[in-house]
Structure formats: structure tokens, C-alpha cells
SEFI-23594 format. One line per field, with one value per residue: residue number from 1; residue in three letters; x, y, z of N, C-alpha, C in turn. Coordinates in steps of 0.1 Angstrom, whole numbers. Layout:
N
tilo	NUM, ...
lumkol	ala, ...
nxx	X, ...
nyy	Y, ...
nzz	Z, ...
caxx	X, ...
cayy	Y, ...
cazz	Z, ...
cxx	X, ...
cyy	Y, ...
czz	Z, ...
***
This chain:
74
tilo	1, 2, 3, 4, 5, 6, 7, 8, 9, 10, 11, 12, 13, 14, 15, 16, 17, 18, 19, 20, 21, 22, 23, 24, 25, 26, 27, 28, 29, 30, 31, 32, 33, 34, 35, 36, 37, 38, 39, 40, 41, 42, 43, 44, 45, 46, 47, 48, 49, 50, 51, 52, 53, 54, 55, 56, 57, 58, 59, 60, 61, 62, 63, 64, 65, 66, 67, 68, 69, 70, 71, 72, 73, 74
lumkol	met, gln, pro, his, asn, ser, his, lys, leu, glu, pro, lys, cys, leu, pro, asn, ser, phe, thr, ile, gly, asp, trp, asn, asp, ile, asp, thr, phe, tyr, ala, ala, val, his, ala, gly, pro, lys, leu, asn, lys, leu, ala, val, val, his, arg, ala, thr, val, leu, lys, val, cys, arg, asp, glu, thr, ser, ala, arg, asn, phe, ile, ala, lys, his, gln, lys, lys, arg, lys, arg, val
nxx	275, 264, 242, 249, 231, 215, 199, 177, 160, 149, 118, 98, 78, 54, 38, 10, -1, -23, -41, -72, -93, -93, -63, -63, -88, -102, -125, -129, -107, -89, -67, -49, -27, 2, 0, 5, 27, 40, 36, 14, -12, -37, -43, -71, -73, -88, -94, -72, -76, -76, -98, -104, -87, -78, -76, -67, -61, -85, -106, -101, -106, -133, -144, -139, -154, -180, -180, -179, -203, -220, -214, -223, -251, -257
nyy	114, 82, 61, 27, 7, 18, 9, -2, 19, 26, 27, -1, -10, -31, -54, -59, -40, -12, 19, 36, 63, 98, 112, 134, 135, 121, 106, 92, 78, 48, 21, -7, -28, -49, -77, -101, -129, -139, -119, -124, -116, -90, -61, -41, -7, 20, 52, 51, 26, -9, -26, -51, -82, -94, -122, -119, -95, -91, -98, -78, -54, -58, -58, -32, -18, -26, -16, 12, 16, 10, 29, 52, 49, 53
nzz	62, 57, 75, 88, 81, 59, 38, 50, 55, 32, 15, 8, -19, -20, -43, -40, -22, -18, -23, -18, -26, -15, -4, 13, 25, 52, 55, 31, 25, 22, 29, 19, 33, 36, 58, 84, 91, 69, 51, 34, 35, 34, 52, 58, 62, 77, 87, 106, 117, 117, 98, 87, 80, 50, 26, 0, -28, -42, -25, -5, -20, -26, 0, 8, -10, -2, 24, 19, 7, 28, 46, 33, 34, 61
caxx	279, 252, 242, 254, 219, 207, 190, 165, 152, 143, 105, 96, 65, 51, 29, -4, -6, -30, -50, -85, -99, -84, -54, -66, -101, -102, -137, -129, -94, -87, -54, -47, -13, 5, -1, 8, 41, 46, 31, 6, -26, -39, -51, -78, -72, -96, -93, -62, -81, -77, -112, -104, -76, -83, -67, -61, -65, -99, -115, -99, -113, -148, -148, -138, -166, -192, -179, -182, -218, -227, -212, -232, -265, -259
cayy	100, 73, 50, 14, 0, 28, 2, -5, 31, 28, 20, -12, -10, -45, -53, -60, -29, -2, 29, 40, 75, 110, 112, 145, 133, 110, 98, 84, 72, 34, 15, -22, -30, -63, -81, -115, -132, -141, -108, -129, -111, -76, -55, -30, 3, 32, 61, 45, 14, -21, -30, -65, -88, -102, -131, -114, -82, -90, -97, -65, -44, -61, -54, -17, -13, -28, -7, 25, 17, 9, 43, 62, 47, 57
cazz	64, 57, 86, 83, 75, 53, 30, 58, 55, 19, 15, -2, -24, -24, -54, -37, -14, -26, -16, -25, -21, -15, 8, 22, 31, 61, 53, 19, 23, 26, 25, 21, 35, 39, 72, 86, 92, 55, 42, 23, 37, 34, 63, 53, 72, 75, 99, 115, 124, 109, 97, 84, 73, 39, 21, -13, -32, -47, -13, 1, -28, -24, 14, 8, -18, 6, 35, 14, 5, 41, 52, 26, 38, 74
cxx	266, 253, 245, 243, 210, 196, 177, 155, 145, 129, 104, 81, 62, 39, 14, -10, -12, -38, -62, -89, -88, -76, -58, -80, -102, -114, -137, -116, -93, -74, -55, -32, -10, 5, 3, 23, 48, 42, 22, -9, -25, -48, -57, -78, -80, -97, -84, -67, -81, -91, -112, -91, -81, -72, -60, -66, -79, -108, -113, -107, -129, -152, -148, -151, -179, -192, -183, -197, -225, -225, -221, -246, -267, -259
cyy	92, 63, 37, 7, 9, 21, -1, 8, 34, 20, 10, -12, -24, -44, -53, -48, -18, 8, 32, 53, 87, 110, 123, 144, 120, 100, 89, 77, 58, 30, 0, -24, -45, -66, -96, -118, -134, -130, -113, -124, -96, -71, -42, -19, 15, 40, 55, 33, 3, -26, -46, -70, -97, -111, -126, -100, -81, -90, -84, -54, -46, -56, -38, -12, -15, -18, 8, 26, 17, 23, 53, 61, 53, 72
czz	65, 69, 80, 76, 68, 43, 37, 58, 42, 19, 4, -6, -29, -34, -50, -28, -23, -17, -24, -18, -21, -2, 18, 29, 39, 59, 41, 16, 29, 21, 27, 21, 39, 54, 73, 86, 79, 46, 31, 25, 36, 45, 57, 64, 68, 88, 110, 123, 113, 109, 96, 78, 63, 33, 8, -17, -36, -35, -6, -7, -26, -10, 14, 1, -9, 18, 31, 12, 18, 48, 46, 31, 52, 76
***
């Protein structure tokens, strides 16, 4: 028997969310997920920590690229 609100258990893949890196490697995996009350911003997550909340996909991708370069130098 299905629960009454089984549609709430179905994951929604929103168009702007994305991941970068290998899922099995914690050092190279980044995710950009929707944040904010209207889901119009992206939170960049690395190692289970929100690094930054970006306005759009382009700025999130640029931030991740800069963060990856900075981590390689250290």
C-alpha cells in the first residue's frame, strides 16, 4: 500500500542543479543545488559544507573552477 503523499518522495531534478567531479572522491566532488525561498539561487557544496550561494549557474561554475585551482596550489 502506497502512502497518501507518495508523490512527495519522488525526487525532482531541477534544471540548474549540477555536480562536478567524481562521486567517490570527496576532494574533487562539488554540487550546486537550489537554495533560497524561490529556488532561484545555487548553493555550492563541497565536503558537506556550503561554500557560497551564487545567483546563477555561470557564477557557480566559475566559483568552483577558482576553488579547484586554489586547492591545487595549497
